[in-house]
Structure formats: C-alpha cells, structure tokens
C-alpha positions in Angstrom: -15.0 -5.2 -8.4 -15.8 -1.5 -8.8 -14.1 0.0 -11.9 -13.4 3.1 -9.8 -11.3 1.1 -7.3 -9.4 -0.5 -10.1 -8.6 2.9 -11.7 -7.3 4.3 -8.4 -5.3 1.2 -7.6 -3.7 1.2 -11.1 -2.9 4.9 -10.8 -1.1 4.4 -7.5 0.5 1.0 -8.4 -1.4 -0.8 -5.6 -3.6 -3.9 -5.4 -7.3 -3.4 -5.4 -7.5 -4.6 -1.8 -5.6 -1.5 -0.8 -8.3 1.0 -1.8 -11.5 1.6 0.2 -14.3 4.0 0.7 -14.9 5.1 -2.9 -18.5 6.2 -3.2 -20.8 6.4 -6.2 -23.7 8.9 -5.8 -26.9 8.6 -7.7 -28.8 5.7 -9.3 -28.0 3.6 -12.3 -28.3 6.4 -14.8 -26.4 9.4 -16.3 -26.7 11.1 -12.9 -24.1 8.8 -11.2 -21.1 10.6 -9.9 -17.9 9.1 -8.4 -16.7 10.5 -5.2 -13.2 9.8 -4.0 -13.0 12.5 -1.3 -13.5 9.9 1.4 -11.4 7.2 -0.2 -8.3 5.9 1.5 -5.5 3.6 0.6 -3.4 1.2 2.6 0.3 1.7 2.0 3.1 0.3 4.1 0.5 -0.9 6.6 -0.9 2.5 7.2 -4.2 4.0 6.1 -3.7 7.2 4.1 -6.3 9.5 2.7 -6.4 9.3 -1.1 -6.1 13.1 -1.3 -2.8 12.9 0.6 -1.5 10.0 -1.4 -2.2 11.2 -4.9 0.1 14.0 -6.0 -2.0 14.9 -9.0 -5.4 15.9 -7.7 -6.3 17.2 -11.2 -6.5 13.6 -12.2 -9.3 13.0 -9.7 -11.2 16.2 -10.6 -10.9 15.8 -14.4 -9.9 12.5 -15.9 -11.1 10.1 -13.1 -14.5 11.7 -13.0 -15.0 11.8 -16.7 -13.7 8.3 -17.4 -15.6 7.0 -14.4 -18.9 8.4 -15.6 -18.4 6.7 -18.9 -17.5 3.4 -17.4 -20.4 3.6 -14.9 -22.9 3.9 -17.7 -21.8 0.7 -19.4 
C-alpha cells in the first residue's frame, strides 16, 4: 500500500480503501514528488475531492509533501 494513501487516510480518519488517485511524479530517486491534487475520498458513499474534504490545505502543501518525499526515498 502506498504510504501516501495511508497518510491521507489517517489524517481524515478513513480506511485506506476510501482514498484514490494519489499520484507520484518522477522516478525512484530524490526527484519524486507526491501529488494529491487529483485525489478523492469516499465518505458517506460519495466521492469527494480531497481538496474539498481536507480543511487544512497547508498540511498538503507543507507537511504531507515533505514527509512523503522522505518516506518515498526509503
């Protein structure tokens, strides 16, 4: 399971099967970059864009990206 999906699911209190369309750009190197702009979650039987479901977009832009870049390199 992608560590990025696990991070998003944990942040929103959802199961990992509720998160989809998280993209990782780049190859297996330090140039990898996580992209959650196209991600969506399933909540209450409805697909919701992650950007609409997550009240703290600063988390995506700062903490998620930096932590994800570290975990992708491992």
